[in-house]
C-alpha positions as CSV (number, residue, x, y, z in Angstrom):
1,X,-6.2,-12.7,-18.9
2,X,-9.3,-10.7,-18.3
3,X,-10.1,-13.0,-15.3
4,X,-6.7,-12.5,-13.9
5,X,-6.9,-8.8,-14.2
6,X,-10.3,-8.6,-12.5
7,X,-9.2,-11.0,-9.7
8,X,-6.2,-8.7,-9.1
9,X,-8.2,-5.5,-9.1
10,X,-10.9,-6.9,-6.8
11,X,-8.1,-8.2,-4.5
12,X,-6.7,-4.6,-4.5
13,X,-10.0,-3.1,-3.6
14,X,-10.5,-5.6,-0.7
15,X,-6.9,-5.2,0.4
16,X,-6.9,-1.5,0.5
17,X,-10.2,-1.5,2.5
18,X,-8.7,-4.1,4.9
19,X,-5.6,-2.1,5.4
20,X,-7.6,1.0,6.1
21,X,-9.9,-0.9,8.5
22,X,-7.1,-2.6,10.4
23,X,-5.1,0.6,10.8
24,X,-8.3,2.5,11.8
25,X,-9.0,-0.1,14.6
26,X,-5.5,0.3,15.9
27,X,-5.7,4.1,15.9
28,X,-9.1,4.2,17.6
29,X,-8.1,1.7,20.3
30,X,-4.7,3.1,20.9
31,X,-6.0,5.3,23.7
32,X,-2.8,7.4,23.7
33,X,-0.8,4.4,25.0
34,X,2.8,3.6,23.9
35,X,3.2,0.9,21.3
36,X,4.7,-1.5,23.8
37,X,1.4,-1.3,25.7
38,X,-0.8,-1.5,22.5
39,X,1.0,-4.5,21.2
40,X,-0.3,-6.7,24.1
41,X,-4.0,-5.9,23.4
42,X,-6.4,-8.0,21.4
43,X,-7.5,-4.9,19.4
44,X,-3.9,-4.5,18.2
45,X,-3.7,-8.1,17.2
46,X,-6.9,-7.8,15.2
47,X,-5.8,-4.6,13.6
48,X,-2.5,-6.0,12.6
49,X,-4.0,-9.2,11.2
50,X,-6.4,-7.1,9.0
51,X,-3.5,-4.9,8.0
52,X,-1.4,-8.0,6.9
53,X,-4.3,-9.4,4.9
54,X,-4.8,-6.0,3.4
55,X,-1.2,-5.6,2.3
56,X,-1.3,-9.0,0.7
57,X,-4.5,-8.0,-1.2
58,X,-2.7,-4.8,-2.3
59,X,0.2,-6.9,-3.6
60,X,-2.2,-8.9,-5.7
61,X,-3.9,-5.6,-6.7
62,X,-0.6,-4.2,-8.1
63,X,-0.4,-7.3,-10.4
64,X,-3.9,-6.7,-11.6
65,X,-3.4,-3.0,-12.2
66,X,-0.2,-3.4,-14.1
67,X,-1.6,-6.3,-16.1
68,X,-4.5,-4.0,-17.0
69,X,-2.0,-1.5,-18.5
70,X,0.7,-3.9,-19.7
71,X,-0.3,-4.0,-23.3
72,X,0.4,-0.3,-23.7
73,X,3.1,0.0,-21.0
74,X,6.8,0.1,-21.4
75,X,10.0,0.0,-19.3
76,X,8.7,2.8,-17.0
77,X,5.7,0.7,-16.1
78,X,7.7,-2.4,-15.4
79,X,10.3,-0.4,-13.4
80,X,7.6,1.3,-11.3
81,X,5.9,-2.0,-10.7
82,X,9.1,-3.6,-9.5
83,X,9.7,-0.7,-7.1
84,X,6.1,-0.8,-5.8
85,X,6.3,-4.5,-5.2
86,X,9.6,-4.1,-3.3
87,X,8.1,-1.3,-1.3
88,X,5.1,-3.4,-0.3
89,X,7.4,-6.3,0.6
90,X,9.2,-4.0,3.1
91,X,5.9,-2.9,4.6
92,X,4.6,-6.5,4.7
93,X,7.6,-7.4,6.8
94,X,6.9,-4.5,9.1
95,X,3.3,-5.4,9.5
96,X,4.2,-9.1,10.0
97,X,6.4,-8.1,12.9
98,X,3.6,-6.0,14.4
99,X,1.4,-9.1,14.4
100,X,3.9,-11.8,15.4
101,X,6.9,-10.2,17.1
102,X,5.8,-6.9,18.8
103,X,4.3,-8.5,21.9
104,X,7.6,-10.4,22.5
105,X,9.6,-7.2,22.1
106,X,7.2,-5.4,24.4
107,X,8.0,-7.9,27.1
108,X,11.7,-7.8,26.9
109,X,12.6,-4.5,25.4
110,X,9.7,-2.0,25.4
111,X,12.0,1.0,24.8
112,X,12.9,-0.5,21.4
113,X,9.3,-1.0,20.4
114,X,8.5,2.6,21.5
115,X,11.3,4.0,19.3
116,X,13.3,5.2,22.3
117,X,16.3,2.8,22.0
118,X,17.0,2.0,18.4
119,X,18.2,5.3,16.8
120,X,20.8,4.7,14.2
121,X,20.3,0.9,14.0
122,X,19.3,-1.3,11.1
123,X,15.8,-1.4,12.6
124,X,15.6,2.4,12.3
125,X,16.9,2.3,8.8
126,X,14.4,-0.4,7.9
127,X,11.5,1.6,9.2
128,X,12.6,4.6,7.3
129,X,13.1,2.6,4.1
130,X,9.7,1.1,4.3
131,X,8.1,4.5,4.8
132,X,9.9,6.1,1.9
133,X,9.1,3.1,-0.3
134,X,5.5,4.1,-0.3
135,X,6.4,6.9,-2.6
136,X,6.9,4.3,-5.4
137,X,3.1,4.5,-5.8
138,X,3.6,8.0,-7.3
139,X,6.0,6.7,-9.9
140,X,3.6,3.8,-10.7
141,X,0.7,6.3,-11.0
142,X,2.7,8.3,-13.6
143,X,3.5,5.1,-15.5
144,X,-0.1,4.0,-15.5
145,X,-1.3,7.5,-16.6
146,X,1.0,7.3,-19.6
147,X,-0.7,4.2,-20.9
148,X,-4.2,5.8,-20.8
149,X,-5.6,2.4,-19.9
150,X,-7.6,3.4,-16.8
151,X,-9.7,6.5,-15.9
152,X,-7.8,9.5,-14.8
153,X,-9.3,9.4,-11.3
154,X,-7.8,6.0,-10.8
155,X,-4.2,6.9,-11.3
156,X,-4.7,10.2,-9.4
157,X,-6.0,8.2,-6.4
158,X,-2.9,6.0,-6.6
159,X,-0.6,9.0,-6.7
160,X,-2.3,10.5,-3.7
161,X,-1.9,7.2,-1.8
162,X,1.9,7.4,-2.4
163,X,2.3,11.2,-2.0
164,X,0.5,11.4,1.3
165,X,3.5,9.9,3.1
166,X,5.4,13.1,2.2
167,X,2.9,15.4,3.8
168,X,3.5,16.1,7.5
169,X,0.3,15.5,9.3
170,X,-0.4,15.8,13.1
171,X,-1.4,12.1,13.3
172,X,0.0,8.8,14.2
173,X,1.7,6.8,11.5
174,X,-1.2,4.4,11.2
175,X,-3.4,7.2,10.1
176,X,-1.3,7.4,7.0
177,X,-2.0,3.7,6.4
178,X,-5.7,4.5,6.5
179,X,-5.2,7.1,3.8
180,X,-3.0,4.8,1.7
181,X,-5.5,1.9,2.0
182,X,-8.4,4.1,1.0
183,X,-6.5,5.6,-1.9
184,X,-5.4,2.2,-3.2
185,X,-8.9,0.8,-2.9
186,X,-10.3,3.7,-4.9
187,X,-7.6,3.4,-7.5
188,X,-8.2,-0.3,-8.2
189,X,-12.0,0.1,-8.0
190,X,-11.9,2.8,-10.6
191,X,-9.5,0.8,-12.8
192,X,-12.3,-1.7,-13.2
193,X,-14.6,0.9,-14.7
194,X,-13.2,0.3,-18.2
195,X,-13.2,-3.4,-19.2
196,X,-9.7,-4.6,-20.2
197,X,-11.0,-5.6,-23.6
198,X,-11.4,-2.0,-24.5
199,X,-7.7,-1.3,-24.2
200,X,-6.1,-0.5,-27.5
201,X,-3.3,-3.0,-28.0
202,X,-0.2,-1.7,-29.6
203,X,-1.1,2.0,-29.4
204,X,1.9,4.0,-28.2
205,X,1.6,5.3,-24.7
206,X,1.6,8.9,-25.7
207,X,-0.9,8.5,-28.6
208,X,-4.5,9.8,-28.3
209,X,-7.2,7.1,-28.1
210,X,-10.5,7.7,-29.6
């Protein structure tokens, strides 16, 4: 089990870093162009590919983090984990479409890709749902904190990664992904600071650990 936990946490660190890197590349190379123009560039393809790999790594990282805390977790941890996985699944679909579908849409319906011609549609609802789903990291951070299985800075970084989507910033949406990726990478890296073998099995979540 320790090997599985470490594998998941390492994947989470790498995944968060790749998400931040891919999003950063897309932001830096955007040049103020509309998404329908960006989608046809090699830089956007590279950025989207890195984002997709990063999101997959983060999905594995969630498993490692929750496994790290599972011995002392309860229903709240499992519920938060399920919601976080569902949220990442929504975002994986969105990133997948950026990589494999966006150039086709850019050629036949650029207004849709640029957000001009899909208000009130299922596409609009899906985008909003995927964005809001990022907040599930906050609930997961609370559940992880209750287990006292990882350093405090770890679950704080995870909470920040989720809460940042609620803060209005004067940046493009991909800048938020940079912040989410960095926060997740930090959270999973810090979770490796205390070996899983030191977790106190069977201790109630609210109890003090010596």
